[in-house]
C-alpha positions in Angstrom: 26.2 87.0 -65.2 23.3 87.7 -62.9 21.9 91.3 -62.8 21.5 93.3 -59.7 17.9 93.6 -58.6 18.3 97.4 -58.3 19.4 97.7 -61.9 16.4 95.7 -63.2 16.4 92.5 -65.3 17.7 94.1 -68.5 19.5 91.0 -69.6 16.6 88.6 -69.3 16.6 86.0 -71.9 13.0 86.3 -72.7 11.7 86.6 -76.2 9.3 89.5 -76.4 7.3 87.5 -79.0 6.5 84.8 -76.4 2.8 84.0 -76.1 1.3 86.0 -73.3 -1.2 84.5 -70.8 -3.4 86.7 -68.6 -3.1 86.1 -64.9 -4.8 87.7 -61.9 -2.3 89.5 -59.6 -4.7 90.8 -57.0 -6.2 94.2 -57.8 -4.3 94.5 -61.1 -4.2 92.3 -64.1 -0.8 91.1 -65.1 0.7 88.9 -67.8 3.2 86.2 -67.8 5.0 84.7 -70.8 5.3 81.1 -71.9 8.9 81.4 -70.8 7.5 80.7 -67.3 6.9 77.1 -68.4 10.5 76.9 -69.7 11.8 78.3 -66.4 9.7 75.7 -64.5 11.3 72.9 -66.6 14.8 74.3 -65.8 13.9 74.6 -62.1 12.8 71.0 -62.1 16.0 69.8 -63.8 18.1 71.9 -61.4 16.3 70.4 -58.4 16.9 66.9 -59.8 20.6 67.6 -60.3 20.9 68.7 -56.7 19.0 65.6 -55.6 21.4 63.4 -57.5 24.4 65.0 -55.9 22.8 64.6 -52.5 21.9 61.0 -53.1 25.4 59.8 -52.7 26.2 60.9 -49.1 29.2 59.7 -47.1 29.8 60.0 -43.4 29.9 63.8 -43.0 33.0 65.5 -41.4 32.5 69.1 -42.2 32.0 72.6 -40.9 28.4 73.6 -40.5 26.6 76.3 -42.5 26.2 78.4 -39.3 30.0 78.9 -39.0 29.7 82.3 -40.7 27.2 85.1 -41.5 26.2 87.4 -38.7 22.8 88.1 -40.1 22.2 84.4 -40.8 23.3 83.4 -37.4 21.1 86.0 -35.7 18.1 84.5 -37.6 18.7 81.0 -36.1 20.8 79.9 -39.1 18.0 80.2 -41.7 19.4 82.1 -44.6 19.7 79.9 -47.7 16.6 81.4 -49.4 17.4 85.0 -48.4 21.2 85.3 -48.8 21.1 88.9 -50.1 24.5 90.2 -49.0 28.1 89.3 -49.6 27.9 86.2 -47.3 25.9 84.6 -50.1 29.3 83.2 -51.1 29.1 81.0 -48.0 25.3 80.4 -47.7 24.0 80.2 -51.2 26.0 81.4 -54.3 22.7 82.1 -56.1 22.1 84.9 -53.7 24.5 86.9 -55.8 21.5 88.1 -57.8 20.3 90.0 -54.7 23.6 91.6 -53.7 23.5 95.4 -53.8 25.6 97.5 -56.2 28.4 97.2 -53.6 28.4 95.1 -50.5 31.3 94.2 -48.2 31.5 92.6 -44.8 34.2 91.8 -42.2 33.3 89.6 -39.3 34.8 87.8 -36.3 33.1 84.7 -34.9 33.7 83.2 -31.4 32.2 79.8 -30.7 32.2 77.7 -27.5 33.4 74.4 -28.9 37.2 74.4 -28.3 36.9 78.2 -28.1 36.6 78.3 -31.9 37.6 81.6 -33.5 36.8 82.3 -37.1 37.2 85.2 -39.4 35.7 86.2 -42.7 35.8 89.0 -45.3 33.6 89.2 -48.4 33.3 91.8 -51.2 30.4 91.7 -53.6 29.2 93.5 -56.7 26.2 92.6 -58.9 28.0 89.8 -60.8 30.8 88.8 -58.6 31.6 88.1 -54.9 35.2 87.5 -53.7 35.5 86.0 -50.2 38.0 84.7 -47.6 37.0 82.5 -44.7 39.3 81.2 -42.0 38.4 78.6 -39.3 40.2 76.0 -37.2 40.4 72.5 -38.5 40.2 71.3 -34.9 36.5 72.0 -34.9 35.9 69.3 -37.6 35.7 65.6 -36.6 38.5 63.5 -38.1 37.7 60.9 -40.7 36.9 57.5 -39.2 36.2 58.9 -35.7 33.0 57.8 -34.1 33.2 59.9 -31.0 33.3 63.7 -30.5 36.7 65.3 -29.9 38.7 62.0 -29.9 41.6 62.0 -27.3 45.2 62.6 -28.5 44.3 64.5 -31.6 46.8 67.2 -32.6 45.7 70.6 -33.7 45.9 70.7 -37.5 45.9 74.5 -37.6 43.5 76.5 -39.7 41.5 76.1 -42.9 41.7 79.0 -45.3 39.0 79.3 -48.0 39.4 81.7 -50.9 36.2 81.9 -53.0 35.0 83.5 -56.2 31.2 83.5 -56.8 29.5 83.9 -60.1 26.1 83.1 -61.4 23.6 83.1 -64.3 19.9 84.1 -64.5 17.7 81.6 -66.2 14.4 83.2 -67.3 12.7 85.7 -65.0 12.8 83.8 -61.7 15.6 81.3 -61.4 19.3 81.9 -60.7 22.0 79.2 -60.7 25.4 80.1 -59.3 28.6 78.6 -58.0 31.6 79.5 -55.7 34.9 78.3 -57.0 37.1 77.7 -53.9 40.8 77.3 -53.2 41.4 75.8 -49.8 44.5 75.4 -47.7 44.7 73.3 -44.6 47.3 71.1 -42.9 49.8 72.3 -45.5 47.6 70.9 -48.3 46.0 72.9 -51.1 42.7 71.7 -52.6 40.2 73.0 -55.2 36.5 72.7 -54.6 33.1 74.0 -55.6 29.8 75.1 -53.9 26.7 75.4 -56.0 23.3 77.0 -55.4 20.0 77.8 -56.9 17.3 80.4 -55.9 13.8 80.9 -57.2 11.9 84.2 -56.6 8.2 84.7 -57.2 6.5 87.7 -55.8 7.2 87.8 -52.0 8.3 84.2 -51.8 11.8 82.9 -52.3 13.1 79.3 -52.3 16.8 78.2 -52.3 19.0 75.1 -52.3 22.7 75.1 -51.5 25.3 72.3 -51.9 28.7 72.8 -50.2 31.9 70.9 -50.7 30.9 69.1 -53.9 34.3 67.4 -54.3 34.6 66.5 -50.6 38.3 67.6 -50.2 40.4 65.9 -47.5 43.2 67.5 -45.4 45.8 65.9 -43.3 46.6 62.2 -43.0 46.2 59.3 -40.7 44.1 59.7 -37.6 44.0 63.5 -37.9 42.7 63.5 -41.5 39.5 65.6 -41.9 37.1 65.5 -44.8 34.8 68.4 -45.9 31.9 66.2 -46.9 29.1 67.3 -49.1 26.3 69.3 -47.4 22.9 70.0 -48.8 20.5 72.6 -47.3 17.1 73.9 -48.6 15.3 77.0 -47.5 12.2 79.2 -48.0 11.7 82.9 -47.2 8.9 85.4 -47.3 9.9 89.1 -47.8 7.8 92.2 -47.4 9.2 93.7 -50.7 9.2 91.7 -53.8 11.9 93.8 -55.6 14.2 95.6 -53.2 15.5 95.3 -49.7 12.7 94.2 -47.4 11.7 95.6 -44.0 10.4 92.2 -42.9 11.8 88.8 -43.8 10.7 85.4 -42.4 12.9 82.4 -43.2 13.0 78.6 -42.7 16.0 76.2 -43.5 16.5 72.5 -43.3 19.6 70.3 -43.7 19.2 67.3 -45.9 22.6 65.8 -44.8 24.4 65.4 -41.5 27.6 67.2 -40.5 30.1 65.6 -38.2 31.5 68.0 -35.6 33.5 67.6 -32.4 30.2 67.8 -30.5 28.6 65.0 -32.5 26.5 64.7 -35.7 24.4 67.8 -36.6 21.4 68.2 -38.9 19.6 71.4 -38.3 16.0 72.7 -38.8 15.9 76.4 -38.3 13.5 79.4 -38.5 14.1 83.1 -38.1 13.0 86.6 -38.8 14.5 90.1 -39.5 12.8 93.4 -38.9 14.1 96.8 -40.1 13.0 100.2 -38.9 11.4 102.4 -41.6 14.5 104.5 -41.8 16.7 101.4 -42.0 19.0 102.6 -39.3 18.4 99.7 -37.0 17.4 96.1 -37.5 16.6 93.3 -35.0 16.7 89.5 -35.7 15.8 86.4 -33.9 15.7 82.7 -34.5 15.3 79.1 -33.3 17.0 75.9 -34.4 17.0 72.3 -33.4 19.5 69.5 -34.1 17.4 66.5 -35.3 20.1 63.9 -34.9 20.1 61.8 -31.8 19.2 63.7 -28.6 17.4 66.9 -29.5 19.6 69.9 -29.0 18.1 73.4 -29.4 19.5 76.9 -29.9 18.1 80.4 -29.8 19.7 83.4 -31.5 19.3 87.1 -31.5 21.0 89.9 -33.4 21.0 93.5 -34.5 22.3 95.9 -37.0 23.1 99.6 -36.2 23.8 102.2 -38.8 27.2 103.9 -38.1 26.9 106.1 -41.2 24.8 106.4 -44.2 25.8 103.0 -45.6 27.9 101.5 -42.9 26.4 99.0 -40.3 27.6 97.3 -37.2 26.3 93.8 -37.0 26.3 91.5 -34.0 24.6 88.3 -32.8 24.6 85.9 -29.9 23.5 82.3 -29.8 22.7 80.2 -26.8 21.0 76.9 -25.9 21.9 73.2 -25.6 23.5 72.8 -29.1 27.2 73.1 -28.4 28.1 73.7 -32.0 25.9 76.8 -32.2 26.7 78.6 -28.9 28.8 81.7 -29.3 28.8 85.3 -30.6 30.0 87.2 -33.6 30.5 90.9 -34.6 31.5 92.7 -37.7 31.1 95.7 -40.1 29.1 95.8 -43.3 29.1 98.4 -46.0 26.4 98.5 -48.7 25.3 100.7 -51.5 
């Protein structure tokens, strides 16, 4: 299992007898072991694996990444490389390595398309995140439909997603993780898997996340919907290389398209988060653009307010010409 960053990397699989190579780390001299080369090989193989999975796309009929995660939404939907709270179970399972000793969140999301309402709850500890997400199936384009929101479609109810996220550190910088999911929609039960990887080096972080690996389908006939495979990559710069950062700057890009009732979506997003020195308030902002067809843009803003020593109110609002992104969300988060 991955270790929490606040407890150190005591379970690193690094042989202390590895050959040391001197490197320049600014004003101080540091060392790195030859295991860095091995980690690089593992990273390369992991990226190749993700690329192989992404290389067999089908017409995408899925919920978008930005459906959940108040902090992520407030940063324009750029969170794959940051993902340092319990919503890592949705955004990038490998973010479990950055979850605090205890992190929980409850959120309510209200979107403009079809007045979409979604709810989520997630509970995380250093080696495990348990999550539940609930969203309407009516927000997902039916299989075979070529137009948004086809006429005569009946509401299929809600999609419930129960998840369990675990991961493994590989060397000093790489984490591979997965979320095992049990899904229920249109009176059908399906099993599925999300996988993710994250690399940390100093103040830089890089992530990749693959959702809906098995592409489960719910319903039948004209109303059938498929949660097709989605792949997103991201990069982040943080002001602190070890613990919670006061400043984070993030960028995300979809590698696949998602079919929604508003049309196909493939997002490019950027955002930032700034915490006050006492960490009692944070502000966020972000921009995103849909790169499929007519360009549609969205702008986001959000904040966190400390209600107690470890309890925060989170909120965000998103506007713009991208119908799938417009909306607001609010929730509570507890972290230790």
